[in-house]
ROKOLRO-574602 format. One record per residue (C-alpha): residue in one letter; x, y, z. Coordinates in steps of 0.05 Angstrom, whole numbers, plus 5000, padded with zeros to 4 digits. Layout:
<nodes>
aXYZ ...
</nodes>
This chain:
<nodes>
x603352134222 x600651514257 x600551894322 x595852404293 x591251884264 x591151514332 x589352144371 x584252354318 x580851664325 x581151684401 x577952384401 x572552164352 x571051544394 x570651954458 x566052444425 x561451904400 x561351574470 x559952234505 x554452434456 x551151734465 x551551784540 x548552484541 x542952304493 x541151694536 x540852114599 x536552644564 x531652104541 x531251814612 x529552514639 x523552634592 x516852714626 x514152074592 x520151674617 x519651944687 x512151794689 x513251084664 x518650974716 x514151264772 x508450814750 x512850204750 x515350374820 x508050474843 x506149804816 x511949474850 x510349814915 x503149564908 x505548844899 x510048904960 x504049185002 x499748604977 x504948094996 x505548415066 x497948405074 x497747665056 x503347505104 x499747895159 x493147515144 x496746845147 x500047035213 x493347265241 x490046605220 x495646205251 x495346615317 x487846555318 x488345795313 x493545805369 x488946225413 x483045795398 x486945175418 x489445505482 x482545735501 x479145085484 x474745395429 x476344855378 x471544285368 x473543555373 x474443485299 x479344065296 x474644585268 x473145235304 x467145215349 x461645715331 x462246355371 x455446645395 x453847305364 x453847925409 x446948185425 x444948855396 x446249425445 x441950035438 x447350475467 x451750405405 x451750965353 x446550865300 x442650365344 x438950875389 x432551255376 x433051785321 x431452505333 x427652935282 x431453465246 x431154145279 x430053885350 x435554025400 x438453615455 x440553925521 x447853715507 x448154015437 x453854515431 x451454795365 x447355335396 x445956015365 x447456555416 
</nodes>
């Protein structure tokens, strides 16, 4: 008699455990749960990318200081000496003369023929 009660209890406990496990898995696979998990992972990836960008910026600033020291571009008080601005060059895109709409240039390849 006690054996039957034991096995009945063990079967009931296994059934409750399996039902709970399946219900948790089903809840984890709902669209809302998947969306929340994806959003959390995207936020975490954004934080990792931001930390990486900050590390890169810090390394760039350090290397720039090293190069300025090596090239003698630092002032006597330790600050960076001002670098002269590059002159405007008319050959750069957007700096040259503008053409009126509808006019063609001998090198235009958008020809109708």
